[in-house]
Every structure is written in C-alpha cells, then in structure tokens.
C-alpha positions as CSV (number, residue, x, y, z in Angstrom):
1,M,4.1,113.3,-173.5
2,R,6.7,110.9,-172.4
3,R,5.4,110.1,-169.0
4,K,1.7,110.0,-170.1
5,R,2.8,107.3,-172.8
6,M,4.5,105.3,-170.2
7,D,1.6,104.8,-168.1
8,E,-0.3,103.5,-170.6
9,V,2.1,101.3,-171.5
10,K,2.2,99.9,-168.2
11,A,-1.2,99.9,-167.7
12,L,-1.5,97.3,-171.2
13,K,1.5,95.4,-170.0
14,K,-0.5,94.2,-167.6
15,C,-3.6,93.1,-169.7
16,D,-4.6,89.5,-171.2
17,H,-8.2,89.3,-171.7
18,P,-10.3,89.0,-174.7
19,N,-12.2,92.1,-173.9
20,I,-8.7,94.1,-173.6
21,V,-7.1,95.5,-176.5
22,Q,-4.0,93.6,-177.0
23,Y,-0.7,95.6,-176.5
24,I,1.9,94.3,-179.3
25,E,4.9,96.5,-179.0
26,H,5.9,100.3,-178.4
27,F,8.8,102.5,-179.3
28,F,9.8,106.1,-179.2
29,D,12.1,108.5,-181.4
30,Y,12.8,112.1,-181.1
31,E,9.4,113.5,-182.3
32,N,6.9,110.5,-181.7
33,S,5.7,107.4,-179.2
34,N,4.2,104.9,-181.4
35,L,2.2,101.9,-180.2
36,I,1.5,98.7,-181.6
37,M,-1.8,97.1,-181.2
38,E,-4.0,94.3,-181.9
39,Y,-6.6,95.0,-185.0
40,C,-9.8,95.7,-184.6
41,S,-11.5,95.6,-188.1
42,G,-15.2,96.3,-186.9
43,G,-13.9,100.0,-185.9
44,D,-15.3,101.9,-182.8
45,L,-18.3,102.0,-181.0
46,A,-19.4,105.3,-181.8
47,A,-18.9,105.1,-185.8
48,F,-20.6,102.3,-185.8
49,M,-23.8,103.3,-183.7
50,K,-23.4,106.8,-186.2
51,E,-23.4,104.5,-189.1
52,V,-25.8,101.8,-187.8
53,G,-28.4,103.5,-185.5
54,S,-29.0,101.0,-183.5
55,V,-28.4,97.4,-182.5
56,P,-30.1,94.2,-181.9
57,Q,-30.7,93.4,-178.5
58,D,-29.2,89.7,-178.6
59,I,-26.2,91.2,-180.0
60,S,-26.4,94.2,-176.8
61,Q,-26.8,91.6,-174.4
62,V,-23.4,89.9,-175.6
63,W,-21.8,93.9,-175.5
64,I,-22.8,94.4,-172.1
65,V,-21.5,91.3,-170.8
66,D,-18.0,92.0,-172.8
67,L,-17.3,95.4,-171.3
68,A,-18.4,94.1,-167.8
69,R,-15.8,91.4,-167.8
70,G,-13.1,93.7,-169.4
71,M,-14.2,96.1,-166.7
72,Q,-14.2,93.2,-164.0
73,Y,-10.5,92.4,-165.3
74,L,-9.2,95.7,-165.2
75,Q,-9.9,96.5,-161.8
76,S,-8.5,92.9,-160.6
77,K,-5.4,94.4,-162.0
78,R,-5.7,97.3,-160.5
79,I,-6.4,99.4,-163.6
80,V,-8.6,102.3,-163.8
81,H,-8.9,103.2,-167.3
82,R,-10.6,106.6,-166.8
83,D,-11.9,107.6,-170.0
84,L,-14.5,104.7,-171.0
85,K,-16.7,106.1,-173.7
86,P,-17.8,105.0,-177.1
87,E,-14.7,106.3,-179.2
88,N,-12.5,104.2,-176.5
89,I,-14.8,100.8,-177.2
90,F,-13.9,98.8,-180.3
91,I,-15.4,95.8,-182.6
92,S,-13.3,93.7,-182.9
93,T,-15.9,90.9,-184.4
94,V,-19.7,91.9,-184.5
95,Q,-20.4,89.3,-181.6
96,S,-17.4,91.2,-179.6
97,L,-16.3,94.2,-178.1
98,K,-13.1,95.2,-176.6
99,I,-11.9,98.5,-174.3
100,G,-9.0,100.2,-175.6
101,D,-7.2,103.7,-175.4
102,F,-5.5,103.7,-172.0
103,G,-4.2,106.8,-172.8
104,L,-5.8,108.0,-168.9
105,A,-5.4,105.0,-167.4
106,R,-3.5,104.4,-163.6
107,C,-2.2,101.7,-162.2
108,F,-2.4,101.8,-158.6
109,E,-0.2,99.3,-156.7
110,R,-2.3,98.7,-153.4
111,Y,-5.8,99.6,-152.3
C-alpha cells in the first residue's frame, strides 16, 4: 500500500495546474497514509450529476475545456491518470473542474 501511495505522491508533486487538484502535504504512520489536498467545495462530478441531473450547455462547454487542459498538462508531464471518471473529477467552483485521485497514476521518465 505504501508503494502505491508513493506513486500517487510522485505524480502529484509534478503537478501545478489550475485544473489539477493541488497537492499540499503527505504523512505516514504505522497504519495509515494521509494526503492533504486542496479543498474543492463543489464535491465530485458524479454526486453533482445525481443531484442536479443536467448541466447547462455554457457550463458544460467550460468543463470540457477544463478537462482537456488538465489532461494535456498531465500528458506534458508524462503522467497517465488511468482512472478518469466522474467520481475523480472535482468541482472547485461552479465554473471550474479539477482532476483528482491519482491513486492509479503512473509517471514515465521517457517515451
């Protein structure tokens, strides 16, 4: 478990982008590994969609661009998320999405 969490920390430390949840700190004890991350007040996209149902077109267009920018940034840093789904996309404000949960992410040094 610790190895998996260290891969997540390694990926997050490489990231500094407005559409990626910001990593702040991590610490381990004998039973747990803990990450301190940026707070996204809107929760995750899956819960939002269950509650609201549909999103207006103007907001969904902005969200698609946010996701594309976030994924393009990860690719430029040679990070593969490997678990992109609505539960791992967070709403920081009504007009902004952030990619999070890098538990399955992998970093590649070269192609």
